[in-house]
C-alpha positions as CSV (number, residue, x, y, z in Angstrom):
1,M,-74.5,19.7,-30.9
2,L,-71.0,18.4,-30.0
3,V,-70.3,14.7,-30.5
4,I,-67.4,13.1,-28.6
5,K,-64.6,11.8,-30.8
6,R,-61.9,11.3,-28.2
7,I,-61.7,11.5,-24.4
8,Y,-58.4,12.8,-22.9
9,N,-59.5,12.9,-19.3
10,N,-62.4,13.8,-17.1
11,N,-62.2,17.4,-18.0
12,I,-61.1,17.5,-21.7
13,V,-62.6,15.9,-24.8
14,M,-62.2,16.2,-28.5
15,A,-65.5,16.6,-30.3
16,V,-67.0,17.2,-33.7
17,D,-69.5,20.1,-34.1
18,D,-72.4,20.5,-36.5
19,A,-70.0,21.7,-39.2
20,H,-68.0,18.5,-38.8
21,E,-65.0,20.5,-37.4
22,E,-62.9,19.2,-34.6
23,V,-63.0,21.1,-31.4
24,I,-61.6,20.7,-27.8
25,A,-64.2,21.1,-25.1
26,T,-63.2,21.7,-21.5
27,G,-65.2,21.7,-18.3
28,A,-65.5,19.9,-15.0
29,G,-66.5,16.4,-15.6
30,V,-67.2,16.9,-19.4
31,G,-65.4,13.6,-20.1
32,Y,-66.4,11.7,-17.0
33,L,-68.3,8.4,-17.7
34,T,-68.7,9.2,-21.3
35,S,-67.8,7.3,-24.5
36,R,-67.0,8.0,-28.1
37,G,-70.0,8.9,-30.2
38,Q,-71.9,10.3,-27.3
39,A,-73.3,13.8,-27.3
40,V,-71.3,16.2,-25.1
41,D,-73.3,17.4,-22.0
42,E,-73.0,21.1,-22.9
43,S,-74.1,22.2,-19.5
44,K,-70.6,21.0,-18.3
45,V,-68.7,22.8,-21.1
46,E,-66.8,25.9,-20.0
47,R,-64.7,26.5,-23.1
48,V,-64.6,25.3,-26.7
49,F,-61.3,25.6,-28.6
50,R,-61.1,25.3,-32.3
51,M,-58.3,22.9,-33.3
52,T,-57.1,25.2,-36.1
53,G,-56.4,27.9,-33.5
54,L,-54.4,25.6,-31.3
55,A,-52.5,23.4,-33.9
56,K,-50.8,26.4,-35.5
57,S,-49.4,27.6,-32.2
58,G,-48.5,24.2,-30.8
59,G,-50.9,24.9,-28.0
60,F,-52.8,21.6,-28.3
61,R,-50.3,19.5,-26.5
62,V,-49.8,22.2,-23.8
63,L,-53.5,22.3,-23.3
64,L,-53.7,18.6,-22.5
65,E,-51.0,18.9,-19.8
66,L,-52.5,21.8,-18.0
67,P,-54.0,21.3,-14.5
68,Y,-57.7,21.7,-14.8
69,E,-57.9,24.2,-12.0
70,V,-55.5,26.6,-13.9
71,L,-57.3,26.0,-17.2
72,S,-60.7,26.8,-15.6
73,A,-59.3,29.9,-14.0
74,T,-57.9,31.1,-17.3
75,T,-61.2,30.6,-19.0
76,R,-62.8,32.7,-16.2
77,I,-60.2,35.4,-16.8
78,S,-60.8,35.3,-20.5
79,T,-64.5,35.8,-20.0
80,A,-63.9,38.7,-17.6
81,L,-61.5,40.5,-20.0
82,K,-64.1,40.2,-22.7
83,R,-66.9,41.5,-20.5
84,R,-64.9,44.4,-18.9
85,H,-62.5,45.5,-21.7
86,G,-63.9,44.0,-24.9
87,L,-60.7,41.9,-25.3
88,S,-61.0,38.6,-27.1
89,L,-58.1,36.2,-26.3
90,T,-57.1,34.0,-29.1
91,P,-57.0,30.2,-28.2
92,A,-53.2,30.3,-28.5
93,L,-52.9,33.3,-26.1
94,E,-55.3,31.8,-23.7
95,V,-53.4,28.5,-23.5
96,A,-50.1,30.4,-23.3
97,L,-51.4,32.4,-20.3
98,A,-52.7,29.2,-18.7
99,D,-49.3,27.5,-19.2
100,H,-47.5,30.6,-17.8
101,F,-49.8,30.6,-14.7
102,A,-49.2,26.9,-14.2
103,Q,-45.5,27.3,-14.2
104,A,-45.6,30.4,-11.9
105,L,-47.9,28.6,-9.4
106,K,-45.4,25.6,-9.4
107,R,-42.6,28.0,-8.5
108,V,-44.6,29.6,-5.7
109,D,-45.6,26.2,-4.3
110,A,-41.9,25.2,-4.4
111,G,-40.9,28.4,-2.6
112,Q,-38.9,29.6,-5.6
113,P,-38.7,33.3,-6.2
114,I,-40.2,35.0,-9.2
115,Y,-38.3,38.0,-10.5
116,N,-39.0,40.2,-13.5
117,P,-36.0,42.5,-14.2
118,M,-38.2,44.6,-16.6
119,L,-41.2,45.0,-14.3
120,W,-41.1,48.8,-13.9
121,E,-40.1,49.4,-17.5
122,T,-43.1,47.3,-18.5
123,K,-45.3,49.3,-16.2
124,L,-44.1,52.6,-17.7
125,S,-44.2,51.5,-21.3
126,Y,-47.5,49.6,-21.2
127,P,-49.6,51.2,-18.5
128,T,-52.9,50.1,-19.8
129,E,-51.8,46.5,-20.3
130,F,-50.2,46.6,-16.8
131,A,-53.4,47.8,-15.2
132,I,-55.3,44.9,-16.9
133,A,-52.6,42.5,-15.8
134,L,-53.2,43.4,-12.2
135,E,-56.9,42.6,-12.7
136,V,-55.9,39.2,-14.2
137,L,-53.8,38.4,-11.1
138,E,-56.6,39.3,-8.8
139,E,-59.0,37.0,-10.8
140,L,-56.4,34.2,-10.6
141,H,-56.1,34.7,-6.9
142,E,-59.8,34.4,-6.4
143,A,-60.0,31.3,-8.6
144,V,-57.0,29.3,-7.2
145,G,-56.4,30.9,-3.8
146,V,-52.8,31.8,-4.5
147,R,-51.6,35.3,-4.9
148,L,-48.7,35.6,-7.4
149,P,-46.2,38.4,-6.9
150,L,-46.3,41.8,-8.6
151,D,-43.5,40.7,-11.0
152,E,-46.0,38.4,-12.7
153,A,-48.1,41.5,-13.7
154,G,-45.2,42.5,-15.9
155,F,-45.1,39.1,-17.7
156,V,-48.9,39.1,-18.2
157,A,-48.8,42.7,-19.5
158,M,-46.2,41.7,-22.1
159,H,-48.3,38.8,-23.2
160,L,-51.2,41.3,-23.8
161,A,-48.9,43.9,-25.5
162,S,-47.2,41.3,-27.8
163,A,-50.7,40.1,-28.9
164,G,-51.7,43.7,-29.8
165,L,-55.0,43.3,-28.0
166,V,-55.0,46.7,-26.3
167,G,-55.0,49.9,-28.3
168,D,-55.1,50.6,-32.1
169,P,-54.8,47.4,-34.2
170,A,-53.1,49.5,-37.0
171,R,-50.4,50.5,-34.5
172,A,-49.9,46.8,-33.6
173,L,-49.5,46.0,-37.3
174,N,-47.0,48.9,-37.6
175,L,-45.1,47.6,-34.6
176,G,-44.8,44.1,-36.1
177,K,-43.4,45.5,-39.3
178,A,-41.0,47.7,-37.4
179,L,-39.6,44.7,-35.4
180,H,-39.2,42.7,-38.6
181,D,-37.3,45.6,-40.1
182,V,-35.2,46.0,-37.0
183,I,-34.0,42.4,-37.2
184,E,-32.9,42.9,-40.8
185,L,-31.1,46.2,-40.0
186,V,-29.2,44.6,-37.1
187,E,-28.2,41.6,-39.1
188,Q,-27.0,43.8,-42.0
189,D,-25.2,46.4,-39.9
190,L,-23.5,44.0,-37.5
191,G,-23.0,41.0,-39.8
192,V,-24.8,38.6,-37.5
193,S,-27.5,36.0,-38.0
194,L,-30.2,36.3,-35.3
195,N,-32.4,33.4,-34.1
196,T,-35.8,35.1,-33.9
197,A,-37.0,32.4,-31.5
198,G,-34.0,32.6,-29.3
199,A,-33.9,34.2,-25.8
200,S,-31.3,36.8,-26.7
201,T,-33.2,38.1,-29.7
202,T,-36.5,38.0,-27.9
203,R,-35.0,40.0,-25.0
204,F,-33.6,42.6,-27.4
205,L,-36.8,43.0,-29.3
206,T,-38.6,43.5,-26.0
207,H,-36.3,46.5,-25.3
208,V,-36.9,47.8,-28.8
209,K,-40.7,47.6,-28.1
210,F,-40.0,49.7,-24.9
211,V,-38.3,52.3,-27.0
212,I,-41.1,52.5,-29.5
213,Q,-43.7,52.7,-26.7
214,R,-41.9,55.6,-25.1
215,L,-41.4,57.4,-28.4
216,T,-45.1,57.1,-29.5
217,H,-46.2,58.3,-26.0
218,N,-43.7,61.3,-25.9
219,K,-41.9,59.7,-22.9
220,A,-38.5,59.3,-24.5
221,F,-35.5,59.1,-22.1
222,A,-33.8,62.3,-21.4
223,G,-31.0,63.2,-19.0
224,S,-27.3,63.9,-18.7
225,F,-25.6,60.7,-20.0
226,D,-23.4,62.4,-22.5
227,E,-20.1,61.1,-21.0
228,I,-21.3,57.5,-21.0
229,F,-22.7,58.0,-24.5
230,Q,-19.4,59.4,-25.9
231,T,-17.4,56.7,-24.2
232,L,-19.4,53.9,-25.7
233,K,-19.5,55.6,-29.1
234,R,-15.7,55.6,-29.2
235,Q,-15.3,52.1,-27.7
236,Y,-17.9,50.4,-29.9
237,P,-18.2,52.3,-33.2
238,D,-20.0,49.5,-35.0
239,T,-22.6,49.3,-32.3
240,Y,-23.0,53.0,-32.3
241,A,-23.5,53.1,-36.1
242,C,-26.2,50.4,-35.8
243,A,-28.0,52.2,-33.0
244,R,-27.9,55.4,-35.0
245,H,-29.3,53.5,-38.0
246,L,-32.1,52.1,-35.9
247,G,-32.8,55.5,-34.4
248,D,-33.1,57.1,-37.9
249,Y,-35.4,54.2,-39.0
250,L,-37.6,54.6,-35.9
251,Q,-37.8,58.3,-36.4
252,G,-39.1,57.9,-39.9
253,Q,-41.4,55.0,-39.0
254,F,-43.1,56.6,-36.1
255,A,-42.7,60.3,-36.9
256,T,-40.9,61.1,-33.7
257,V,-37.5,62.2,-32.4
258,V,-35.0,59.6,-31.0
259,T,-32.9,61.3,-28.3
260,E,-29.3,60.5,-27.6
261,E,-30.5,58.8,-24.4
262,E,-32.6,56.4,-26.4
263,E,-29.7,55.8,-28.7
264,L,-27.6,55.0,-25.7
265,Y,-30.3,52.6,-24.5
266,L,-30.2,50.9,-27.9
267,M,-26.4,50.7,-27.8
268,L,-26.4,49.0,-24.5
269,H,-28.8,46.3,-25.5
270,L,-27.3,45.9,-29.0
271,R,-23.9,45.4,-27.2
272,R,-25.5,42.7,-25.0
273,L,-27.0,41.1,-28.1
274,Q,-23.7,41.0,-29.8
275,D,-22.0,39.4,-26.8
276,D,-24.8,36.8,-26.6
277,V,-24.4,36.0,-30.3
278,I,-20.6,35.7,-30.0
279,S,-20.9,33.4,-26.9
280,A,-23.4,31.2,-28.8
281,D,-21.1,31.0,-31.8
282,E,-18.1,30.1,-29.6
283,S,-20.1,27.4,-27.8
284,T,-21.0,25.7,-31.1
285,Q,-17.5,25.6,-32.6
286,T,-16.0,22.2,-33.0
287,I,-12.9,21.5,-30.8
288,P,-10.1,20.3,-33.1
289,D,-8.8,16.8,-32.7
290,T,-5.3,17.1,-31.0
291,D,-4.3,13.6,-32.1
292,A,-4.6,14.4,-35.8
């Protein structure tokens, strides 16, 4: 039995379960005309979130601000993924997806375009996650009556891929270790300090994930880019050395061959990362007092 501890709105309450643990119960009217100490009408409960699962991710506050329609739709999606694919979304991931849907629906309602520059790369690198993401968008459309653009499938697929829900859990663990090592190698080779929560680093790591996905599925880039490769190699020797170092590491970690085309890909995104770090450093420098 769940006993109400706090009522946030008509559709969300905090309750205490039989083990005296705090939970968040959601559902249409679950908090309507209720009071503290009253038993939750469990026939109205759609989803129960453990507070421990939300507090660590910061998802608790996000959850309280979500439109109920979107939260309910995400619960429906979570149930469908469990039934069809055996995927169990963590509370943090479920709330993150709901928040993402809410923001995307706002943009569509305001007539603002949604563009995913890595859509097709995501589709090629994570085909299983992408196929599931298409199902998710269809479920969302049925629930809220709004069809999000195909670009959103790429974002949803990356949520699933980053969570390591699809495929071999051991591979997901190996990927996490590899990304941690990549950060250390880049910082050491280029003499920079990366903000792992920053947009630039996140974008770079996303591209590294694409490289790893192609390598482990024998779909490494190949083609005639030698002239570009040699030009960048001469122009940015430090970036090339770092890309080569990363290539050697990935070869050893994933028992595969990193082509020159993949090294070129790494160089391009390393160079962009360097530019972003330099720009960030310059923007935080203190302007000297000219009156001194």
